[in-house]
N, C-alpha and C positions, 0 to 999 in steps of 0.2 A: 532202618536203622540210625541213631547216630554211627560216625564212626568212634573204632574200636579207641584211637584218639581220645577220646572226648567222654566216653564212660566210664575212665579213670579220673574225671575231673570232682567227681563225688569224696569216695574214698581218701583222694588228696584235700580238696578242703578240708571234710571232717577231721583226718590224720594231722595235718599241717597248722591245720588251726587248735586241735586242744594240745597240741606238742607231745615230745616225746615221753615226758613222763608218765603221759593217758595211754597215747600209741605209740608202742614200739615200732623199731621201723619192720621188725618181727611181721606184727602185726598190719601196719602199713603192708609190707607187700600182700600180705594174704588178702588183703581188702583191696587193693590192686586187683590181683588174680581173680576172685570173685567176684568183682565188676566185669570183666572180660570173660570168664568162663561161660556163661549163657550161650555166646552165640559160635560155642563149639558144636554147637545142633547144624551149623552151616554144613558138614560132612555129609549130612544126611542125603545132600543131593547128587551126590558120587555116589552114593548107593541105591540112588531113585526113590531115594523120601520123598512122597509129594509132600509138597509144603502145608497144604491144608491139615497132613494129620499131624496126631497129638506128637509123633517122635520127629516131626518136619522144622522149617526153620519158624521159633516162637512159639512153639508147641511148650513140652512140660518144662524145656529150661529155661524158661520167662516167667514159672509162675511162683505165688508165695508158697509154697512146698518145698520146693526145689532152694530158694535161697534160706529156709530154714535149715533143709537138709547140710547145706554148705554151713550156717552156722553150726548145728552141731558138731561138724566135722573139726572147725575151730576152736571149739569148746576141749575136743578129746585131745586136740593136739598145744591145748595153752600153757604149757609149759616150754614148748619151744616156741611159742610167738612170745613169749617173756610177756605176758598179762594172765589176769585172773581169766577163770573161765567164764562171768557173765560177761565180762568186758570182749574175751573172745568170741562169744557167741553172737552179741547184740551188732558189736563193730560188721564184722563177714555179711550176718543178716541183712544188715542194712544195707552194705556195698553190693551186696547182690541183688538184691529187689529194687535198689535203682535202677539196674539195668533196664529191667521188664518197663517200669514208671519211663523212664526215658523214651523206649522206644514207644510205647501208649502215646507219648506224644509227638509222632513224627507224622507227615503226610502221606505216608503209603505204605504199601505191604498189606496184610492180612490180618491187625490187629497182636493183640498177645495173647496164650492164653492164663491169666494169671489166675484163676482160681482151678488151676489143672491139681489136681484128679477128680475133684467135685464137678465142674463144669468145663469141657471143651472150648465155647465161645469165646471168640478171640474179641478184645477188648482195646478200643482206642480212646484217649477221653476227650472232650467236648471241643477242649479248643486243641489241638495238632500243629501246632508251627511249625515246629522244626523239619528240615528239608531233609529227607529220604536219603540216605546212603544208598548210591546204587553196587549193588554185589554182581563182581565179576568185570566190571567197567573197569577201564585204568584209572588209578586211583590223583595222577596226575593232570584232570582234566578241568574244562572251564567248569563244568557240571559240578566237580568237586571241588573245585574255590568257591563257588556257590552255597555248596553242603557245610563246608567246614566257617564260611561266614555265617552261619545260618547260628553255628551251632557255640563260635565263639557270644553269638548275640543271648542266643536262649538259654544256654549251660555255664561256659566258662565264668560271666559275666556275673550269675548267681554266686555259682562255685567261690570266686572269687572274693565277693561279697561275703556269703557265709563263713568262709573259710576267715575272712576279717572278723567276723563277728563275733565267731569263739576265739580266735585266737583275742582278741580284746576283754572281752569275759570271762577266759580263763585262767583260773587263778596263779598256774605255774608262770604265765607271761603277765599277768598283773603285777607280780612281784619284781618281772624285770624290769619293770615300766618304771619303777620308784627312784 
């Protein structure tokens, strides 16, 4: 998995790129939370849940279905998120599904159960160039520095470009540039 630090790149790029009028600070916070929640499944290690189980790491919490459920929760809470129902659902769902998609681009682990509950198969993308983050090892090791460098190259740089493009083409921000 990419580190928890890099999973937030997608919601930050979209939210900051589109601006506060489209993505409120509350909705942005919900999107950031949705982008990291799938890794709460690591608690299963403490309860002896096998990694390959659908309830193990990168199991059901790394599925499109789970991302849509988080989107529905946001839809219900749209007033507290200071946005429309559609914005809440779409933004939170996209942020949540970005997590397993990024994990499917890593070079380690068992893949992600993207299509759970219909299929428990774990998937990787054909290109898996993001170095996988080690679970349970020291964060400030040479290996972690290598992982962070890989994430900067393959996650943060594209996110910065995506956020910049969204910012440039966003109507709210176009008016500011004039």
